[in-house]
Structure formats: structure tokens, C-alpha cells
KEKE-3310 file (N, C-alpha, C; in steps of 0.2 Angstrom, whole numbers, plus 5000, padded with zeros to 4 digits):
npx = (4756:4748:4750:4750:4761:4755:4760:4765:4778:4794:4803:4817:4826:4838:4845:4851:4853:4848:4835:4823:4808:4800:4786:4781:4771:4766:4757:4750:4742:4732:4718:4716:4721:4713:4709:4720:4728:4718:4722:4733:4748:4757:4750:4737:4719:4710:4697:4690:4696:4697:4702:4715:4722:4725:4735:4748:4760:4768:4781:4792:4805:4819:4828:4845:4857:4865:4859:4850:4834:4824:4809:4797:4786:4769:4769:4763:4767:4773:4780:4789:4797:4810:4819:4825:4834:4829:4834:4833:4836:4828:4822:4814:4812)
npy = (5224:5239:5243:5243:5237:5224:5221:5233:5238:5246:5245:5239:5237:5230:5231:5218:5211:5216:5228:5237:5245:5257:5263:5274:5280:5291:5289:5300:5302:5292:5292:5294:5284:5272:5255:5242:5235:5240:5251:5252:5258:5261:5261:5269:5269:5282:5284:5275:5277:5291:5300:5296:5304:5315:5313:5318:5315:5305:5295:5290:5279:5271:5257:5252:5239:5237:5248:5254:5255:5263:5263:5270:5264:5260:5266:5266:5255:5249:5238:5235:5223:5227:5220:5203:5191:5197:5201:5204:5209:5209:5217:5220:5233)
npz = (5346:5352:5369:5387:5400:5410:5422:5427:5427:5425:5410:5400:5385:5374:5358:5349:5336:5320:5316:5325:5326:5337:5346:5358:5371:5383:5399:5401:5390:5391:5389:5376:5369:5369:5371:5376:5361:5353:5344:5330:5332:5322:5310:5311:5312:5310:5308:5316:5328:5332:5343:5344:5335:5342:5351:5362:5368:5362:5355:5342:5337:5330:5334:5333:5331:5346:5352:5366:5374:5386:5396:5407:5420:5415:5403:5386:5373:5357:5345:5330:5321:5309:5302:5297:5303:5319:5335:5352:5369:5384:5400:5416:5428)
capx = (4750:4749:4748:4754:4763:4751:4764:4766:4785:4798:4807:4822:4827:4844:4844:4857:4853:4843:4832:4816:4804:4797:4781:4780:4766:4765:4751:4746:4737:4728:4711:4716:4724:4708:4711:4726:4727:4714:4725:4739:4751:4761:4745:4731:4713:4707:4689:4687:4700:4699:4706:4722:4725:4727:4740:4753:4766:4770:4787:4794:4812:4821:4834:4850:4861:4869:4855:4846:4829:4821:4803:4794:4780:4763:4770:4761:4772:4771:4786:4789:4803:4811:4823:4824:4832:4829:4835:4834:4836:4824:4821:4810:4815)
capy = (5228:5244:5241:5244:5230:5222:5221:5240:5239:5250:5240:5241:5232:5231:5228:5214:5210:5219:5234:5237:5252:5257:5268:5275:5285:5293:5288:5306:5301:5286:5293:5295:5277:5267:5249:5238:5232:5243:5256:5250:5265:5262:5263:5270:5270:5288:5284:5271:5280:5298:5303:5295:5309:5321:5312:5324:5313:5299:5296:5284:5278:5264:5254:5248:5234:5240:5253:5252:5259:5262:5266:5270:5260:5263:5269:5262:5254:5244:5237:5232:5221:5229:5215:5196:5190:5202:5198:5209:5206:5214:5216:5225:5236)
capz = (5347:5357:5376:5393:5403:5415:5429:5429:5429:5420:5406:5395:5379:5370:5352:5347:5329:5316:5318:5328:5327:5344:5347:5365:5373:5391:5402:5401:5385:5392:5386:5368:5367:5369:5375:5373:5355:5348:5339:5328:5332:5316:5305:5315:5308:5313:5307:5322:5334:5331:5348:5344:5331:5346:5356:5363:5372:5359:5351:5338:5336:5327:5337:5329:5335:5352:5355:5372:5376:5393:5397:5413:5420:5413:5396:5381:5368:5352:5342:5324:5318:5303:5299:5299:5310:5324:5342:5357:5376:5388:5407:5420:5434)
cpx = (4752:4746:4753:4755:4758:4754:4766:4773:4788:4802:4812:4823:4834:4843:4851:4858:4847:4840:4825:4814:4800:4792:4780:4775:4766:4758:4747:4741:4733:4721:4710:4719:4720:4711:4717:4724:4722:4717:4732:4743:4755:4756:4738:4725:4709:4700:4687:4690:4702:4703:4713:4726:4728:4732:4746:4760:4769:4777:4789:4802:4814:4828:4838:4853:4865:4865:4851:4840:4826:4814:4800:4788:4774:4763:4767:4766:4770:4778:4784:4796:4804:4816:4822:4831:4832:4830:4837:4834:4833:4824:4816:4814:4810)
cpy = (5233:5242:5244:5238:5230:5222:5228:5241:5243:5244:5243:5236:5235:5227:5224:5213:5213:5225:5233:5244:5252:5263:5268:5281:5285:5291:5294:5306:5295:5287:5293:5288:5271:5261:5246:5234:5235:5247:5253:5257:5266:5264:5264:5272:5276:5288:5280:5274:5287:5302:5302:5300:5315:5319:5317:5321:5306:5300:5289:5284:5271:5263:5250:5243:5238:5246:5250:5257:5257:5266:5265:5266:5264:5266:5264:5261:5249:5244:5234:5230:5223:5224:5208:5194:5196:5199:5204:5205:5212:5212:5221:5227:5237)
cpz = (5353:5364:5381:5397:5409:5422:5431:5431:5423:5416:5402:5390:5376:5364:5350:5340:5326:5319:5321:5329:5333:5343:5354:5366:5381:5393:5402:5395:5385:5388:5379:5365:5367:5374:5372:5367:5350:5342:5337:5327:5326:5310:5308:5310:5312:5312:5313:5328:5333:5336:5347:5340:5336:5352:5356:5365:5369:5355:5347:5337:5333:5330:5332:5334:5340:5355:5361:5373:5383:5393:5404:5414:5418:5406:5391:5376:5363:5348:5335:5322:5311:5299:5301:5298:5314:5331:5347:5364:5380:5396:5410:5426:5439)
residu = (UNK:UNK:UNK:UNK:UNK:UNK:UNK:UNK:UNK:UNK:UNK:UNK:UNK:UNK:UNK:UNK:UNK:UNK:UNK:UNK:UNK:UNK:UNK:UNK:UNK:UNK:UNK:UNK:UNK:UNK:UNK:UNK:UNK:UNK:UNK:UNK:UNK:UNK:UNK:UNK:UNK:UNK:UNK:UNK:UNK:UNK:UNK:UNK:UNK:UNK:UNK:UNK:UNK:UNK:UNK:UNK:UNK:UNK:UNK:UNK:UNK:UNK:UNK:UNK:UNK:UNK:UNK:UNK:UNK:UNK:UNK:UNK:UNK:UNK:UNK:UNK:UNK:UNK:UNK:UNK:UNK:UNK:UNK:UNK:UNK:UNK:UNK:UNK:UNK:UNK:UNK:UNK:UNK)
# end
């Protein structure tokens, strides 16, 4: 589900096995992202969440094994495992 971390920390994740799709949004778009879990960033329902169509600071990327992603505190994020199995290691800064 699309959310911001409640601890308000920056985070990183390294993909070890399989592929994982990431969706990241800057807090600059907070007003268009509704509440945590409302919008499925990979299949948004614009009838219920029309402001999400106008987000400007969102990005998508697919991590391969060995790839690392970092995102600053207060960034919205949602992930989708594309393979089975999928294994990743993460931490906060």
C-alpha cells in the first residue's frame, strides 16, 4: 500500500533475489496522495482519487538483484514483488 513511514526516517533497500517494482513520491505532492493506503499507485482509481492524476514528483523503477534504492524521510512509497521468490534487505538512516 502507498504510505509514508511513521518513524519519519530515510530508508534504503538492496534487492538480493528477484525483481521489485517501486513507486516513490515526494512529500511536495502530499495533498494529492490522500491518506496512507487509499491509492494503489500501480493501479490508481481516478474516479475516487482524481487529484492523484496530477502528481508531479512521482517516479517508478524496477530493482534487479544487486540494485540499491534510497529515499528521503517523508517520501511516499509502494512496492510490488514481480518474482517469486523475492528477497531484499532494508534499513533506515
